[in-house]
C-alpha positions in Angstrom: -45.3 9.1 -5.1 -42.6 6.6 -3.8 -40.0 7.2 -1.4 -37.0 5.1 -1.3 -33.6 5.1 0.5 -30.2 3.8 -1.0 -26.5 4.2 0.0 -25.0 7.4 -1.3 -22.6 7.3 -3.8 -19.6 9.6 -4.7 -21.7 11.3 -7.5 -24.0 12.3 -4.6 -21.6 14.4 -2.7 -22.4 17.9 -4.5 -26.1 17.4 -3.7 -25.4 16.6 -0.1 -22.9 19.8 0.3 -25.3 22.0 -1.6 -28.4 20.7 0.3 -26.4 21.1 3.7 -25.4 24.5 2.7 -28.7 25.6 2.2 -30.0 24.2 5.5 -27.2 25.6 7.5 -25.3 28.2 6.2 -27.5 30.9 7.9 -27.1 29.3 11.2 -23.3 28.8 10.7 -22.8 32.5 9.7 -25.2 34.3 11.9 -25.7 32.0 15.0 -22.1 30.5 15.2 -20.3 33.6 13.8 -18.2 30.9 11.4 -17.4 31.1 8.0 -18.9 28.3 6.0 -16.3 28.1 3.2 -13.4 28.3 5.7 -14.5 26.7 9.0 -17.6 24.5 8.2 -17.1 23.3 4.2 -13.5 21.6 4.8 -14.8 19.6 7.9 -17.6 18.6 5.9 -15.7 17.2 3.0 -13.4 15.5 5.3 -16.0 13.9 7.2 -17.8 12.6 4.2 -14.6 10.9 2.9 -13.8 9.3 6.1 -16.6 8.7 8.5 -20.1 7.0 8.9 -22.9 5.6 6.6 -24.7 7.9 4.3 -27.8 7.3 2.8 -30.0 9.1 0.1 -33.8 9.8 0.3 -35.2 9.8 -2.9 -38.9 10.2 -4.3 -39.8 9.1 -7.7 -36.2 8.6 -8.4 -35.3 12.1 -7.4 -33.0 13.1 -4.7 -34.8 14.9 -1.8 -32.6 14.4 1.3 -30.2 12.4 3.2 -29.4 11.0 6.4 -25.9 10.2 7.9 -24.9 8.0 10.6 -21.4 9.5 12.0 -19.1 7.2 13.9 -17.6 8.9 16.9 -14.7 7.6 19.0 -15.4 9.4 22.0 -17.7 7.6 24.6 -20.6 9.2 25.4 -21.8 10.2 28.8 -25.1 8.8 29.6 -27.4 11.0 31.4 -30.3 9.1 33.7 
């Protein structure tokens, strides 16, 4: 078994959205009382197009996950 990472491509978007929905939809609807399709998915789509660096994780040339480094314009407060 060989794991590799690569830059995400536009054709990876459906995989990313499906994986994220599968992992997050229950939290979004039950814990946050939000609607996935109305409240979350449009923001996800917009951020995908505009922000951050996205990497695909592949095992034996099969997509199994991703990670995404978002870029925030707000300065974070450092806790000491």
